[in-house]
N, C-alpha and C positions, 0 to 999 in steps of 0.2 A: 503495499501499500504505499502511496506516496506521499511524503509529510505536507500535511498544511501551512500555507503560508497564515504567520500571526505574528503584528509586532511584538516587539518590547517594547516593556511602557516608554521605553525614552525614544520610540521612533513613532509612536501615537501621535497622528495632525490632527490640529484642530478642524482643518478646512474638510479629511475625510469623514469624522467623527460628526460635523455640522451635515454632510451628506446623505451618512446612514440615517441618522435622525428623519430626515425630509420627506420620509415614506410613512404613512399610517402603519400597513403592516410590520413592519422595522420596529416601530413604538409598542405594537401590539405586543410584540416578540418582547420587547426587553422591556415592558409593564408585567408581562408572568413569568420574566426572570428575574425581577426585583420581588417576586412576592415569593416565590420557591426555592431562590438560589442556583438551582440546577435542575434541569431537566433533559431528557433525551428528544432528541430531533424530532422523532414520530408521536412522542406524546404531544408536543406544541402542534405539530401539524395537523391533529384531532381537530383543534377545537378552530381552526379558522380555513374559510373555504375560499384556500389558493390550489390552484395546482401543484403537483411535487414537484416540479424543475420550478415553477416561480419560489417555491419556496426554498428549497434549495440553494438557489439566488441570493435569495435575503439574509438568509445563514451565512454568504460566504463574503458578502457585503459588509455583516456587522465585526464579521470574524476579520475582515482586510482591513478594518477600518478602525483596529483594536477595545471595541465596545462589549462581546464578548469571548471565551473561550473554548475554544474546540476539543473535546477529548475523543479517541475514537477506542472501545471495549469492543472487542470480537467483531461481532456486524452489526453494534448499536454506535452512532454520536450521542454524548452530551453536550451541554452548551449550559454556560454560568456566563453570568454576566463581570465583567471585572472594574466592580465597583473601587477597591482600593486604590487600580492605577491610574483610573478615572477623576475618583477625586484629588487625586497626587497630581495629578496632570495640567487637570483645568476644574481647580473645587467651585462647589457648588453648581458645577453646568446641570451633573446628571440629575441631584434633588431636584432643579429647577424644571427638567426636560418633566420628569415622570410624575412632580405633584400635580397635574391637572389630570392625567391617568388613573391616578390615586381617587379625585375629590370626582369621579364624575361618567 
């Protein structure tokens, strides 16, 4: 299996984070991860009405922007929010983005 491209904390760029946050499906994924901490890609996909290939694209954009961390365990992929890394790089940004998702 090929290695997944995931930037180190110092390689996370604000412009790429903001681009990833500009999509409602990706915001929904982040909201789920903020609540659960870690989920399987298939578990999240079951609750979002988007084609599987489109979901794969969204997971890739989030991972490559540095918003999520993906681990491969056997045939499953698990996604987690990189809260600590993001808070260290851009203090308050993640909380500001997630607050409206929790409010309503």
